[in-house]
C-alpha positions in Angstrom: 52.3 29.0 -19.4 51.6 30.0 -15.6 54.9 31.9 -14.2 55.1 29.6 -10.7 58.4 31.5 -9.9 57.2 34.6 -10.1 54.0 33.3 -7.7 56.9 32.2 -5.2 58.7 35.4 -5.2 55.5 37.1 -4.3 54.8 34.7 -1.3 58.4 34.8 -0.1 58.4 38.6 0.0 55.3 39.5 1.7 53.9 38.5 5.1 50.2 38.7 5.3 47.5 37.6 2.8 44.1 38.0 2.4 42.2 35.5 0.4 38.8 35.6 -1.2 36.5 33.8 -3.8 33.4 34.5 -5.7 30.0 35.1 -4.5 28.1 31.8 -3.9 31.5 29.7 -3.8 31.5 26.2 -4.8 33.9 23.4 -3.8 36.7 24.5 -6.1 36.6 27.9 -4.8 36.3 26.8 -1.0 39.0 24.2 -1.7 41.3 26.3 -3.1 41.1 29.2 -0.4 41.8 26.1 2.1 44.5 24.7 0.1 46.6 28.1 -0.3 45.7 29.0 3.1 47.5 25.7 4.4 50.4 26.5 1.9 51.0 29.8 3.5 50.2 28.3 6.8 53.5 26.3 6.5 55.4 29.2 5.4 54.3 31.1 8.6 52.6 33.8 7.0 49.6 35.6 8.5 46.4 35.0 6.4 42.6 36.0 6.6 40.1 34.4 4.5 36.9 36.6 3.8 34.3 36.2 1.4 31.0 37.8 0.3 29.1 34.9 0.6 28.6 32.6 3.8 29.9 29.2 3.7 27.6 26.7 2.2 26.4 24.0 4.4 27.9 21.1 2.5 31.3 22.6 2.3 31.8 23.4 6.0 34.0 20.2 6.2 36.5 21.5 4.0 37.2 24.3 6.5 38.0 22.1 9.5 39.8 25.2 11.4 36.9 27.7 10.8 39.4 30.0 8.9 36.7 31.4 6.5 34.7 34.7 7.7 31.6 36.1 6.1 32.5 39.9 5.0 31.2 42.6 7.2 31.8 46.2 6.2 32.4 47.5 9.4 34.7 44.3 10.9 36.9 43.4 7.6 36.9 46.4 5.3 40.2 47.9 6.8 42.0 44.3 6.2 41.8 45.1 2.6 43.7 47.9 3.0 46.0 46.4 5.6 47.1 42.9 4.2 50.3 43.0 1.7 48.8 40.7 -0.6 45.1 40.3 -1.9 44.6 36.9 -3.5 41.4 36.2 -5.7 41.1 32.8 -6.2 38.3 31.0 -8.7 37.2 34.0 -10.2 38.6 36.5 -12.8 36.1 39.5 -12.8 36.0 41.9 -9.5 31.9 41.9 -9.8 31.8 38.3 -8.6 33.1 39.9 -5.0 29.9 42.0 -4.9 30.1 43.8 -1.6 33.9 43.3 -1.4 34.3 44.8 -5.1 34.4 48.2 -4.0 37.4 48.0 -1.3 39.1 45.1 -3.2 39.3 47.2 -6.3 40.2 50.4 -4.3 43.1 48.9 -2.3 46.5 50.0 -3.3 47.8 46.4 -2.2 49.1 44.1 -4.5 46.6 42.2 -5.9 47.1 38.7 -7.4 44.4 36.3 -9.3 44.7 32.5 -9.3 42.2 31.0 -11.8 41.2 28.7 -14.6 38.3 30.6 -16.4 38.6 32.1 -19.6 38.1 36.0 -20.3 39.8 37.7 -17.4 39.2 41.2 -16.3 42.4 43.3 -15.8 41.5 43.8 -12.2 44.7 42.3 -10.6 48.4 42.9 -10.6 49.4 39.5 -11.2 47.3 36.9 -13.0 48.3 33.1 -12.5 45.6 31.6 -14.9 45.1 29.1 -17.4 41.7 27.8 -18.8 43.3 24.1 -19.5 43.4 23.4 -15.8 40.4 21.5 -14.7 40.2 23.8 -11.5 41.8 26.3 -9.8 42.6 23.6 -7.2 44.5 21.8 -10.3 46.6 25.0 -10.3 47.6 25.1 -6.9 48.5 21.3 -7.1 50.9 22.3 -10.3 52.3 25.6 -8.4 53.5 22.8 -5.3 54.6 20.2 -7.9 56.9 22.8 -9.9 58.2 24.7 -7.4 58.0 22.5 -4.0 57.3 25.6 -2.2 55.9 23.3 0.7 55.9 19.6 0.7 52.3 18.3 0.0 50.3 16.6 3.0 46.9 15.7 3.6 45.6 19.3 4.9 46.4 20.4 1.3 45.8 17.4 -0.8 42.2 16.9 1.0 40.7 20.3 -0.4 42.5 19.8 -3.8 40.8 16.7 -4.4 37.2 18.0 -3.3 38.0 21.1 -5.6 39.3 18.8 -8.9 36.5 16.3 -8.2 33.8 18.6 -8.2 35.0 21.0 -11.1 35.2 17.9 -13.4 31.7 16.8 -12.8 33.1 13.7 -10.8 35.5 13.4 -13.2 33.4 13.2 -16.4 33.9 16.5 -17.8 36.1 17.4 -21.0 39.0 18.2 -19.1 39.4 14.9 -17.2 42.5 13.9 -18.8 44.9 10.7 -18.1 47.1 13.4 -16.6 44.4 14.6 -14.3 43.7 11.3 -12.9 47.7 10.3 -12.2 47.4 13.6 -10.2 43.9 12.2 -8.7 45.9 9.3 -8.0 48.7 10.8 -6.1 46.2 12.7 -3.8 44.6 9.6 -3.0 48.0 8.7 -1.3 47.4 11.1 1.4 44.6 9.0 3.3 41.9 10.7 1.3 38.4 8.5 0.9 36.6 9.2 -2.4 33.2 7.7 -1.1 33.6 10.2 2.1 34.3 13.4 0.2 31.5 12.6 -2.2 29.0 11.7 0.6 29.5 15.1 2.4 29.4 17.0 -1.0 26.3 15.4 -2.5 24.8 13.1 -0.3 24.3 15.1 3.1 21.5 17.6 1.4 18.9 19.2 4.0 15.1 18.3 2.8 14.7 21.9 1.8 17.1 21.4 -1.0 15.7 18.2 -2.1 12.2 19.8 -2.3 13.8 23.3 -4.0 15.0 20.6 -6.8 11.5 19.1 -7.0 9.8 22.5 -7.9 12.7 23.4 -10.0 12.1 20.1 -12.2 8.6 20.9 -12.1 9.1 24.1 -13.9 11.1 22.6 -16.7 10.6 23.8 -20.3 11.7 22.3 -23.5 12.4 24.5 -26.6 12.4 22.7 -30.2 13.5 19.7 -28.3 16.9 21.1 -28.0 17.1 23.4 -25.4 15.7 23.2 -22.0 15.4 25.9 -18.9 13.9 25.9 -15.4 13.0 28.4 -13.1 13.2 29.3 -9.4 11.7 32.3 -7.9 12.1 33.8 -4.5 8.5 32.5 -3.6 10.3 29.2 -4.1 13.3 30.0 -1.8 10.7 31.3 0.8 8.2 28.3 0.9 10.7 25.8 1.3 13.2 27.8 3.4 15.8 26.8 1.0 19.0 28.9 0.2 20.7 30.2 -3.1 23.5 27.6 -2.9 21.2 24.6 -2.8 20.7 25.0 -6.5 24.2 24.2 -7.0 23.9 21.7 -10.0 20.5 21.6 -10.6 20.8 22.9 -14.0 22.8 19.6 -15.0 19.7 17.8 -15.0 18.4 19.5 -18.2 21.3 18.1 -20.2 20.3 14.4 -19.1 17.1 14.8 -21.3 17.8 13.3 -24.7 18.2 15.5 -27.8 18.9 18.5 -25.3 22.0 20.3 -26.0 21.5 23.6 -24.0 20.2 24.1 -20.7 19.3 27.3 -18.7 18.4 27.8 -14.9 17.0 31.1 -14.1 17.2 32.2 -10.5 15.4 34.9 -9.1 17.4 36.6 -6.3 16.5 39.5 -3.6 18.1 41.9 -6.1 18.0 40.6 -9.9 18.6 37.5 -11.2 21.1 34.9 -12.5 21.1 32.2 -15.2 23.5 29.5 -15.4 24.1 28.0 -19.0 25.2 24.6 -19.7 25.7 22.7 -23.0 27.1 19.8 -24.7 30.0 19.0 -27.2 31.1 22.5 -28.8 28.5 24.8 -27.9 30.1 27.8 -26.5 27.6 28.7 -23.5 30.7 31.3 -22.5 30.0 33.4 -25.4 26.3 33.4 -24.9 26.9 34.6 -21.0 29.5 37.3 -22.3 26.5 38.6 -24.3 25.0 39.3 -20.8 28.1 40.5 -19.1 28.8 36.9 -17.8 31.4 34.3 -18.5 33.0 31.1 -18.0 33.8 27.9 -19.5 33.1 26.8 -23.0 30.0 24.2 -21.5 29.7 26.0 -18.3 29.1 29.6 -17.5 26.8 32.0 -15.6 25.7 35.7 -15.7 24.2 37.6 -13.0 21.7 40.7 -13.4 21.3 43.2 -10.6 18.4 45.5 -10.3 16.8 43.6 -13.3 13.6 41.5 -13.2 13.5 37.9 -14.1 10.2 37.8 -16.0 11.1 40.6 -18.0 14.4 39.4 -19.5 13.9 35.9 -19.7 12.3 36.1 -23.2 15.4 37.8 -24.5 17.8 35.5 -22.7 15.9 32.3 -24.3 15.7 34.0 -27.8 19.7 34.7 -27.7 19.9 31.0 -26.9 18.0 30.0 -29.8 20.0 32.0 -32.0 23.3 30.4 -30.8 21.8 26.9 -30.8 20.6 27.3 -34.4 23.9 28.7 -35.2 25.7 25.8 -33.7 23.8 23.3 -35.6 24.3 24.8 -39.2 28.1 25.0 -38.1 27.9 21.1 -37.3 26.3 20.6 -40.4 28.5 22.3 -42.7 
């Protein structure tokens, strides 16, 4: 159970807060940053939001006040050593900060982590985490509900709604409970239009993203009828003028195929590559991702490989995926 009173004490006893989130942020990451920013703003705190990655174009609407800055060492490093509290939102491993990692970990300032993923790395002083939550935005909602630290308003409710909606797969994933629907019903009381949020997130894509999806789907391969994988290369990005954040949710298309229980999306980066893992049922892709230094949720996880070649490692990763799939099938039939 999260000790929200401790979080309240930290907020009340400090004046300046630097918020950050993981590389290639999604709507839960950005929504949580903005919601927490609005809480601190109401409490008249000094706040900065600095991320390694540039803001994805489809999430810019969440940052109406243009508070989020992309990290530049010469400009921003000093703030990690000056602000009273460093707040890590929606991630639980320091390497997810990429260019900000060294300064974040070296800073002697108080560090807190607010997150809903499993298997946290001990990189902060205080952890306000729970994997039973549907999203980090869900934790922030619960924090307000249980402490009344501020009064909920539209500026807080809107990003929380976007965070919860996306991290539940538009309310279809396992953590979509009756309680969560009650929370969403409460959030909608703050003049939030679900269709508007959905359209901004998913129905205003650039043509380059749609073309990238087409090329990605064309790469689809199926193994033993149960595992599917797709590949995106740097050539694809360059030829189509697409960006890494365009690949958000591409991997979910694999699980829409009849009989497929495990999906992998290989994405070649300028330095190394990353893999998104998705599964159905109780097949633990978080454990599969952990085999390669990654992590996440039971059915949705990822791993990042720096200074390694995607082509060289793909067979090893697929073989490990087959092992997990076969083991899970045997356990199901016991």
